[in-house]
Structure formats: structure tokens, C-alpha cells
VOBA-202797 format. One record per residue (C-alpha): residue in one letter; x, y, z; residue number from 1. Coordinates in Angstrom, 2 decimals. Example, Ala and Ser with C-alpha at 12.3 -4.5 7.8 and 13.67 -1.06 7.14 Angstrom:
2
  type       c1       c2       c3  seq
     A    12.30    -4.50     7.80    1
     S    13.67    -1.06     7.14    2
This chain:
454
  type       c1       c2       c3  seq
     X    26.44    20.40    67.88    1
     X    24.58    23.53    68.71    2
     X    21.73    22.68    72.03    3
     X    18.49    23.26    70.27    4
     X    17.31    26.85    72.02    5
     X    20.24    28.00    70.41    6
     X    19.55    26.57    66.97    7
     X    15.42    27.92    67.36    8
     X    17.52    31.78    68.60    9
     X    19.17    31.46    65.38   10
     X    16.40    30.62    63.06   11
     X    14.56    33.67    64.81   12
     X    17.57    36.38    64.62   13
     X    18.13    35.20    60.53   14
     X    14.25    35.84    59.73   15
     X    13.98    39.20    61.48   16
     X    17.42    39.95    60.17   17
     X    16.61    38.72    56.30   18
     X    13.07    40.63    56.95   19
     X    14.86    43.84    56.82   20
     X    16.49    43.20    53.78   21
     X    15.59    44.64    50.18   22
     X    14.74    42.37    47.17   23
     X    18.28    42.88    45.64   24
     X    19.98    41.78    49.05   25
     X    17.99    38.97    49.66   26
     X    18.42    37.55    46.15   27
     X    22.63    38.20    47.05   28
     X    22.13    35.98    50.37   29
     X    20.04    33.39    48.04   30
     X    22.62    33.44    45.56   31
     X    25.34    32.85    48.07   32
     X    23.72    30.03    50.05   33
     X    22.35    27.77    46.84   34
     X    25.99    27.95    45.58   35
     X    26.68    26.63    49.56   36
     X    24.15    23.80    49.32   37
     X    24.43    19.99    48.29   38
     X    22.12    17.52    46.72   39
     X    20.41    16.95    49.81   40
     X    19.48    20.47    50.48   41
     X    18.66    21.19    46.79   42
     X    16.07    18.40    46.91   43
     X    14.67    19.62    50.01   44
     X    14.52    23.25    48.30   45
     X    12.55    21.50    45.06   46
     X    10.03    19.67    47.75   47
     X     9.32    22.92    49.80   48
     X     9.46    25.27    46.49   49
     X     6.93    23.35    44.04   50
     X     3.69    24.09    45.85   51
     X     3.93    27.50    46.01   52
     X     5.85    28.15    43.25   53
     X     3.48    29.51    41.05   54
     X     1.07    30.26    43.52   55
     X     0.77    34.25    42.51   56
     X     1.64    34.22    39.08   57
     X    -0.70    34.83    36.02   58
     X    -2.35    31.81    34.31   59
     X    -0.42    31.37    31.35   60
     X     3.19    31.77    33.24   61
     X     4.19    28.29    32.65   62
     X     2.90    28.15    29.36   63
     X     3.43    30.31    27.01   64
     X     1.69    28.80    24.06   65
     X    -1.75    29.39    25.64   66
     X    -1.06    33.26    25.32   67
     X    -1.16    32.93    21.62   68
     X    -4.44    33.12    19.20   69
     X    -5.90    30.10    18.30   70
     X    -4.48    30.28    14.54   71
     X    -0.80    30.44    15.17   72
     X    -1.20    27.86    18.02   73
     X    -2.60    25.22    15.34   74
     X     0.45    26.04    13.25   75
     X     2.58    25.24    15.52   76
     X     1.50    21.79    16.14   77
     X     0.65    21.28    12.59   78
     X     4.83    20.70    12.10   79
     X     4.51    17.56    14.79   80
     X     4.23    14.08    14.10   81
     X     1.33    11.90    15.39   82
     X     3.44    10.81    18.07   83
     X     4.43    13.97    19.31   84
     X     1.03    15.55    18.77   85
     X    -0.04    12.55    21.45   86
     X     2.39    13.40    23.86   87
     X     1.29    17.24    23.63   88
     X    -2.02    15.83    24.60   89
     X    -0.82    14.70    28.20   90
     X     0.55    17.83    29.11   91
     X    -2.61    20.17    30.22   92
     X    -6.16    20.33    29.48   93
     X    -5.37    23.32    27.56   94
     X    -2.98    21.24    25.02   95
     X    -5.29    18.38    25.01   96
     X    -8.27    20.41    23.95   97
     X    -5.69    21.97    21.17   98
     X    -4.68    18.62    19.72   99
     X    -8.26    17.35    19.50  100
     X    -8.81    19.56    16.75  101
     X   -10.00    18.06    13.19  102
     X    -7.71    20.43    11.56  103
     X    -4.12    18.61    12.77  104
     X    -5.65    15.18    12.14  105
     X    -7.09    16.04     8.57  106
     X    -3.69    17.60     7.68  107
     X    -2.06    14.29     8.87  108
     X    -4.41    12.12     6.62  109
     X    -3.42    14.16     3.36  110
     X     0.12    13.49     3.82  111
     X     1.46    10.97     1.44  112
     X     2.38     8.37     3.73  113
     X    -1.27     8.07     5.31  114
     X    -3.26     8.32     2.51  115
     X    -5.68     5.55     1.55  116
     X    -7.30     4.73    -1.96  117
     X   -10.33     6.16    -3.08  118
     X   -12.73     3.71    -2.21  119
     X   -11.28     3.08     1.68  120
     X   -11.80     6.85     2.16  121
     X   -14.86     7.11     0.92  122
     X   -16.00     3.84     3.48  123
     X   -13.58     5.82     6.35  124
     X   -15.50     9.24     6.31  125
     X   -18.88     7.34     5.75  126
     X   -18.31     5.38     8.67  127
     X   -16.94     8.30    11.21  128
     X   -19.55    10.96    10.17  129
     X   -20.77    12.63    13.25  130
     X   -24.47    13.31    13.48  131
     X   -23.88    16.33    12.80  132
     X   -22.17    16.25     9.47  133
     X   -18.57    16.87    10.36  134
     X   -15.69    13.98     9.86  135
     X   -14.08    12.44    13.20  136
     X   -10.89    13.03    11.58  137
     X    -9.06    12.11    14.61  138
     X   -10.34     8.53    14.33  139
     X    -9.55     8.39    10.72  140
     X    -6.18     9.01    11.42  141
     X    -6.23     6.20    14.33  142
     X    -7.83     3.77    11.54  143
     X    -4.83     4.51     8.96  144
     X    -2.24     4.94    11.70  145
     X    -3.36     1.03    12.75  146
     X    -3.71    -0.12     8.90  147
     X    -0.12     0.88     8.41  148
     X     1.34    -0.28    11.68  149
     X    -0.26    -3.96    10.89  150
     X     1.11    -3.94     7.18  151
     X     4.80    -3.09     8.41  152
     X     4.50    -5.71    11.15  153
     X     2.25    -8.37     9.38  154
     X    -0.07    -8.59    11.87  155
     X    -3.31    -9.64     9.78  156
     X    -5.79   -12.42    10.07  157
     X    -5.60   -15.45     7.08  158
     X    -8.30   -16.65     6.15  159
     X    -8.63   -19.81     3.38  160
     X   -10.89   -20.73     0.83  161
     X   -10.75   -24.37    -0.51  162
     X   -12.75   -25.85    -3.37  163
     X   -10.59   -25.95    -6.23  164
     X    -9.70   -29.28    -7.42  165
     X    -7.17   -28.75    -9.95  166
     X    -4.34   -26.01   -10.45  167
     X    -5.46   -23.24   -12.69  168
     X    -2.81   -21.54   -14.93  169
     X    -4.49   -18.65   -14.42  170
     X    -5.46   -18.66   -10.65  171
     X    -7.42   -15.30    -9.96  172
     X    -6.61   -12.13   -11.22  173
     X    -9.35    -9.26   -10.73  174
     X    -8.99    -5.68   -11.31  175
     X   -11.96    -3.16   -11.01  176
     X   -11.85     1.08   -11.37  177
     X   -12.59     1.17    -7.64  178
     X   -10.05    -1.05    -6.52  179
     X   -12.63    -2.30    -4.22  180
     X   -12.10    -4.31    -1.04  181
     X   -13.60    -7.74    -1.87  182
     X   -12.04    -8.83    -4.54  183
     X   -13.56   -11.95    -6.89  184
     X   -12.34   -15.43    -7.41  185
     X   -13.01   -15.54   -10.93  186
     X   -11.97   -18.69   -12.94  187
     X   -10.55   -21.81   -12.56  188
     X   -10.11   -24.47   -15.15  189
     X   -11.44   -27.30   -12.87  190
     X   -15.24   -25.09   -13.70  191
     X   -14.89   -24.20   -16.92  192
     X   -14.38   -27.82   -18.21  193
     X   -17.53   -28.81   -17.41  194
     X   -18.86   -26.24   -19.93  195
     X   -16.70   -27.51   -22.72  196
     X   -13.22   -28.80   -24.03  197
     X   -10.48   -26.18   -22.68  198
     X    -6.98   -27.09   -23.07  199
     X    -6.08   -24.03   -20.35  200
     X    -6.35   -20.44   -19.30  201
     X    -4.27   -17.91   -19.88  202
     X    -5.60   -14.48   -18.43  203
     X    -8.46   -12.94   -17.09  204
     X    -9.78    -9.18   -17.07  205
     X   -12.99    -7.85   -15.21  206
     X   -13.83    -4.37   -16.27  207
     X   -17.16    -3.65   -13.57  208
     X   -17.67    -0.53   -15.46  209
     X   -18.67    -2.34   -18.87  210
     X   -19.58    -5.47   -16.99  211
     X   -17.77    -7.15   -19.26  212
     X   -15.64   -10.44   -18.07  213
     X   -12.79   -11.33   -20.88  214
     X   -11.83   -14.93   -20.69  215
     X    -9.00   -16.31   -22.91  216
     X    -9.35   -20.07   -23.89  217
     X    -7.64   -21.97   -26.24  218
     X    -9.53   -24.81   -28.17  219
     X    -7.79   -27.93   -28.52  220
     X    -8.97   -31.23   -30.60  221
     X    -6.68   -34.47   -30.84  222
     X    -4.00   -32.84   -28.81  223
     X    -3.39   -29.97   -31.36  224
     X    -3.91   -26.51   -31.21  225
     X    -7.31   -25.62   -33.70  226
     X    -7.63   -21.81   -33.17  227
     X    -6.72   -19.47   -30.61  228
     X    -9.80   -17.26   -29.73  229
     X   -10.64   -14.92   -26.88  230
     X   -14.34   -14.73   -25.65  231
     X   -16.11   -11.89   -24.54  232
     X   -18.98   -12.59   -22.17  233
     X   -21.90    -9.87   -20.91  234
     X   -22.55   -10.17   -17.41  235
     X   -25.62    -7.65   -17.35  236
     X   -27.79   -10.61   -18.61  237
     X   -27.71   -12.56   -14.98  238
     X   -26.49   -10.99   -11.63  239
     X   -26.30   -14.00    -9.94  240
     X   -23.23   -14.99   -12.54  241
     X   -25.01   -18.49   -12.97  242
     X   -25.15   -17.81   -16.72  243
     X   -23.37   -15.52   -18.73  244
     X   -23.89   -15.05   -22.43  245
     X   -21.39   -14.93   -25.05  246
     X   -21.18   -11.66   -26.88  247
     X   -18.78   -12.28   -29.45  248
     X   -15.56   -13.79   -30.57  249
     X   -11.85   -12.34   -31.40  250
     X    -9.57   -14.45   -33.06  251
     X    -5.96   -13.86   -34.18  252
     X    -2.95   -15.16   -32.29  253
     X    -1.49   -18.27   -33.60  254
     X    -0.94   -19.82   -30.27  255
     X    -1.62   -19.54   -26.42  256
     X    -2.49   -16.42   -24.95  257
     X    -1.03   -15.51   -21.90  258
     X    -1.97   -12.44   -20.63  259
     X    -4.35    -9.27   -21.52  260
     X    -5.57    -6.08   -20.57  261
     X    -8.62    -4.67   -21.24  262
     X   -10.45    -0.99   -20.84  263
     X   -13.69     0.95   -22.15  264
     X   -11.49     1.34   -25.77  265
     X    -9.69    -1.58   -26.31  266
     X    -7.93    -4.86   -25.48  267
     X    -4.52    -5.85   -25.86  268
     X    -3.55    -9.74   -25.59  269
     X     0.01   -11.12   -25.33  270
     X     0.89   -14.54   -26.44  271
     X     3.27   -17.23   -27.25  272
     X     3.17   -16.56   -30.77  273
     X     5.90   -13.65   -29.45  274
     X     2.73   -10.75   -30.46  275
     X     0.92    -8.63   -29.26  276
     X    -2.08    -7.40   -30.25  277
     X    -4.66    -4.20   -29.82  278
     X    -8.34    -5.05   -30.52  279
     X   -11.06    -3.09   -31.53  280
     X   -13.02    -0.65   -29.03  281
     X   -15.85    -1.81   -26.75  282
     X   -18.17    -0.23   -28.85  283
     X   -17.52    -3.05   -31.51  284
     X   -15.42    -5.94   -30.35  285
     X   -17.77    -7.93   -31.08  286
     X   -16.99    -7.99   -34.88  287
     X   -13.10    -9.65   -33.26  288
     X   -11.37    -6.65   -35.59  289
     X    -7.63    -6.27   -34.87  290
     X    -6.64    -2.86   -34.73  291
     X    -2.46    -3.74   -35.19  292
     X    -0.26    -6.48   -34.13  293
     X     2.79    -5.30   -32.14  294
     X     6.47    -7.57   -33.14  295
     X     9.37    -7.21   -31.61  296
     X     9.86    -9.50   -28.91  297
     X    11.79   -13.03   -29.65  298
     X    10.71   -15.32   -27.26  299
     X     6.93   -15.79   -25.64  300
     X     5.15   -12.48   -24.29  301
     X     3.86   -13.71   -20.62  302
     X     2.93   -10.42   -19.08  303
     X     1.98    -6.52   -20.29  304
     X     0.34    -3.57   -18.75  305
     X    -0.82    -0.58   -20.20  306
     X    -1.72     3.16   -18.89  307
     X    -2.95     5.57   -21.37  308
     X    -0.77     5.36   -24.44  309
     X     1.90     3.85   -22.93  310
     X     2.15    -0.15   -23.25  311
     X     4.60    -2.25   -21.28  312
     X     5.03    -5.71   -21.88  313
     X     7.60    -8.51   -20.37  314
     X     8.98   -11.42   -22.71  315
     X    10.68   -15.09   -22.37  316
     X    13.62   -13.15   -24.27  317
     X    14.79   -11.41   -20.82  318
     X    13.53    -8.17   -21.96  319
     X    10.79    -5.61   -21.03  320
     X    10.00    -3.73   -24.09  321
     X     7.71    -0.31   -24.30  322
     X     5.46     0.95   -26.59  323
     X     2.95     3.71   -28.50  324
     X    -0.30     2.06   -28.14  325
     X    -1.44     4.34   -30.85  326
     X     1.04     3.53   -33.58  327
     X     2.25     0.50   -32.47  328
     X     5.48     1.70   -32.52  329
     X     8.45     0.33   -30.37  330
     X     9.55     3.11   -27.78  331
     X    12.62     1.45   -25.69  332
     X    13.93    -1.84   -24.14  333
     X    14.68    -2.55   -20.96  334
     X    17.55    -5.28   -20.04  335
     X    18.81    -6.72   -17.24  336
     X    16.91    -9.82   -15.90  337
     X    18.99   -12.93   -16.81  338
     X    15.60   -15.18   -17.38  339
     X    12.35   -14.52   -18.55  340
     X    10.18   -11.88   -17.42  341
     X     7.07   -13.35   -15.85  342
     X     5.38   -10.30   -14.10  343
     X     5.45    -6.61   -14.17  344
     X     3.18    -3.46   -12.85  345
     X     3.35    -0.05   -14.28  346
     X     3.68     3.01   -11.63  347
     X     2.79     6.79   -12.42  348
     X     6.21     8.85   -12.65  349
     X     7.23     6.68   -15.74  350
     X     8.14     3.68   -13.68  351
     X     7.96    -0.17   -14.45  352
     X     7.91    -2.59   -11.45  353
     X     9.02    -6.24   -12.97  354
     X     9.69   -10.21   -11.30  355
     X    11.52   -12.52   -13.46  356
     X    12.51   -16.25   -13.19  357
     X    15.83   -15.01   -12.08  358
     X    13.97   -14.89    -8.60  359
     X    15.11   -10.50    -8.53  360
     X    12.62    -7.44    -9.02  361
     X    13.57    -4.48   -10.71  362
     X    12.40    -0.93   -10.74  363
     X    12.84     1.00   -13.84  364
     X    12.67     4.14   -14.87  365
     X    10.67     4.72   -18.77  366
     X    12.23     8.14   -19.38  367
     X    15.82     6.93   -18.86  368
     X    15.63     3.46   -19.48  369
     X    18.07     2.30   -16.42  370
     X    17.21    -0.15   -13.59  371
     X    16.72     1.94   -10.09  372
     X    17.04    -1.04    -7.97  373
     X    17.41    -4.42    -7.73  374
     X    15.62    -6.61    -5.07  375
     X    17.45   -10.27    -4.53  376
     X    17.31   -12.70    -2.04  377
     X    20.97   -12.51    -1.09  378
     X    21.24    -8.40    -0.65  379
     X    17.57    -7.85    -0.20  380
     X    16.04   -10.80     1.87  381
     X    14.03   -11.28    -1.13  382
     X    12.70   -14.30    -3.14  383
     X    14.52   -17.40    -3.24  384
     X    12.14   -18.76    -6.06  385
     X    10.63   -17.74    -9.02  386
     X     8.84   -14.67    -9.17  387
     X     5.46   -15.15    -9.98  388
     X     3.14   -12.35    -9.17  389
     X     3.26    -8.78    -8.16  390
     X     1.53    -5.45    -7.59  391
     X     3.04    -1.87    -6.34  392
     X     1.08     1.19    -5.00  393
     X     2.08     4.63    -4.08  394
     X     4.28     3.29    -1.49  395
     X     5.15    -0.60    -1.05  396
     X     5.33    -3.68    -3.33  397
     X     3.54    -6.89    -2.71  398
     X     5.28   -10.10    -4.28  399
     X     5.11   -13.73    -4.38  400
     X     6.38   -16.93    -5.87  401
     X     7.20   -20.21    -5.97  402
     X     8.74   -19.74    -2.56  403
     X     5.81   -19.87    -0.97  404
     X     5.94   -16.25     0.48  405
     X     4.39   -13.12    -0.22  406
     X     6.82   -10.24     0.55  407
     X     5.98    -6.55     1.11  408
     X     8.72    -3.96     0.09  409
     X     8.71    -0.14     0.64  410
     X     8.62     1.24    -2.98  411
     X    11.06     4.55    -2.37  412
     X    13.56     2.07    -0.32  413
     X    13.45    -0.95    -1.57  414
     X    13.56    -2.38     1.99  415
     X    11.85    -5.77     2.86  416
     X     8.90    -4.57     5.40  417
     X     7.56    -8.15     5.92  418
     X     7.13   -11.50     4.81  419
     X     4.19   -13.36     5.03  420
     X     3.59   -17.24     4.88  421
     X     0.89   -19.48     4.91  422
     X     0.61   -21.18     1.56  423
     X     1.80   -24.66     1.32  424
     X     2.79   -24.34    -2.49  425
     X     4.09   -21.75    -5.19  426
     X     1.76   -18.62    -5.13  427
     X     0.76   -17.81    -8.65  428
     X    -1.64   -14.76    -8.52  429
     X    -2.36   -11.74    -6.03  430
     X    -4.39    -8.81    -5.95  431
     X    -4.10    -6.23    -2.50  432
     X    -6.15    -2.52    -1.77  433
     X    -5.48    -0.99     1.20  434
     X    -6.65    -3.20     4.03  435
     X    -6.56    -6.81     1.87  436
     X    -4.38    -9.40     0.33  437
     X    -5.95   -12.15    -1.75  438
     X    -3.33   -14.88    -3.19  439
     X    -3.93   -17.97    -5.04  440
     X    -1.75   -20.71    -5.02  441
     X    -0.45   -24.24    -6.44  442
     X    -1.28   -25.78    -3.30  443
     X    -4.91   -25.28    -4.73  444
     X    -6.37   -22.60    -2.05  445
     X    -7.56   -18.51    -1.98  446
     X    -5.90   -16.77     1.21  447
     X    -7.26   -13.67     2.16  448
     X    -4.91   -12.05     4.49  449
     X    -7.33    -8.94     6.52  450
     X    -5.02    -5.90     8.21  451
     X    -8.00    -4.26     9.82  452
     X    -9.12    -7.01    12.44  453
     X    -5.38    -6.90    14.13  454
């Protein structure tokens, strides 16, 4: 150890000596000294240099991005995912202000994985519009991010509605052009029995734009089917639904009408008599005229859906048939299910999702006629009971069945995202929007699954 006075003198000599060096000589000495430093010395240097490292530098010496114009900056940040944007906001004030630009969040909201339905989007923009008329796109995206996260986690608030005393064959089904968030409980057998003697209800469809309610009823006398009739109800006569006027009858099927769909042009129905019938347009539907009968299934028709001029139907004969609605021509047959096809849902890009008594869900290509994917309980953690109902949108499939569970699937991957359990008996029907699922069950309850409150 050197004595203190010697160490002090050495420091003075080194200061005078170092101050006489040129910049090049100083750099060379520092490099040589740093090469001899250990971990302790390097830590000391970092602590000492931190306060003065950028003391005399220009304002943007550390952040070269700040020197760029705003346009290129927004373009660079637009390539980031939402999590990275949030992290960038904590780097410095300049980046925080940049990440708050509405353009970045509006662009994220427009990406396919963050889109919502038209009705949900209108509601969001209305609620999150500032006083100056501009939309708070950051808040809009936060809502959509939270909503999608809740769907993926199965985080929802479940409300149960009691009141039915007998399990209806149709349960609840409701469709509106707007795909509204609140889905009404429409018809149940125990209520209609007080009006007239009805054996069962096959299916219901609600067309809001025309204020028309279609109920499919089977009249019976002494246990024998006398005739099968569809009644057209006019809701415009009473907005309270307390009284509904019957506008006309549509007769033609010879057995139970199991399913139907209606739009402004026509009504298509499927029956246990193995046929489908396309009935007259709305303008003249009170006459009950049948435009055409589609024959081809060898078993009862259990489900159908049409979009434009393309009609698909599922049957007890284990097949899905594709029809041209305008002419009634049979286009193709999809085969692959091992039991009756109980439900189906048409998709854009010529795709159909189907469920079956064989407990599987299949995604089909109408263009090729091939099955693109099968979701079963062995490989995909699917349903362990009959699949009774399903619906699909741009990114997910929601299905339910006799195993009392609702399952949410990724449409593109086929991955099971979450399983929802709350019913105490098989689930017979469901409908969902961006924020809600409504399901009906043999347990005589209707449940509302709300993904916005968690």
C-alpha cells in the first residue's frame, strides 16, 4: 500500500500529465486503461458518467427519431403492434405524445383482428366522440382490445332468465339485419298453447326491416297430422307485442316444418317430408304460393341457410346439399359426417360450418366440396355430445350441444379458445354478437353471456 500523501501526489501528477495530451493521446490512454478495468471499475465508470454523458450534446443526440418529420415517424410507428406501442409510450415524452396520435389507433382498429360489427362500431363511435367532433380512437381500441381479451379468456358476466315451464322445440332464435346486441326471446311452446292447440314449433325467424314474424306451426287433431301450415304475423299492428295479427297462411309441406329462413324476397323452409320449399316474395306472400320445391335429400331436412342465390341444407341423410335458389338446381353434395347434420352456418368465401349428431364440427369449402377441418372431442377438445347449434363470424365459431357447454373456436386455426359452462342441461340454441351470447337450454332457462363487463 502506498501512503496517502504519495497517492495524492500521483493523482496530481496524472491530472497535469493527462491535461497536456491531445485528444488523440487521451483516447489512446483511456482505451488502454479500460482494457485493464474489471467489473467493479466499469460499474463505477457508468455511475460517474451517467449524469454528464449528454450534458453538452444536442437535444436529439439520443433519440434520432425525433429529428424526423412527423409523417415518416407515424409511418414507422404504424408497423408496431399495440403492446409495442404502449411500451414506446414509456420511453420518453416525445414518444409518448407520438403514440397518442389518433392515426395509429384508427389504423389498428381497421385491422381484421380488431374489427367489430357495424352496429357495435356505430355505438362505440357515438359514445367516444369528443365535444369537438373527433373520435377518441385510442379509447375505441382499448374497448376492442378488452373485449377480444375477454372472449379469449372466457371472462364474462352470466345472467339467467327463468320463466319457461316447458322445453320448447325451437327454444329461441332471432336474427335481425343489424345483428343487434340485445337478442329477444321470441317464442316458446308453453306460451303458444294458451292461444291454440299446437303440437310443436319447428323454427322461427324475425325480419326487423319488414316487421314480419314467421312462426312454423303444426296443427294436430286427435294425435294425427291434419295439415302443415306456416303463419305470417304482422308486428306493426302493436309495438308492445301484446297482440299480433295473422296476415296469411303458407301451406305445402306434408310433415313437420323443421327450419326456415326469410328475407325481403322469399321464405325458404325445410321439413321432415325431405323437401325444401321456396315460397312467394313478401309482396305477395299472403297468397301462400310455393315458387319451387327442392327434392334430393333422402332424410328429414333439419337445417338450412341461404345467402344471395346460394342455399345449403343439412339432413338426417348425413349430407349437406348446395342448391341454386333461383332455379332450384342441385349444385353439389358435401359428405363426411357420420350422422345427421343438425346445424350449419354459411360463411363468406364460399365456406360452410356444420354440426352433427356425430359430435363433430366441420368447415367446408363450397368451391371444392372438400372438408377443410374437423373439430372433434379427441383431437380438438370438442363436444362430447350432439352438436345442436352453432354460429360463425369473421374470426370465431360458437357452438353448443347436449354436453351442456358452449365452445368458442378460432375460425382460421380450428383451435378451441374457451369453454363456457353454466347450463344444467343440453343447449338447444344460441345467437351471438360482438359483445354477447344468448343461449337457450333444455334446463328451461335463457342465459345472457356479457363480455363487456369484465
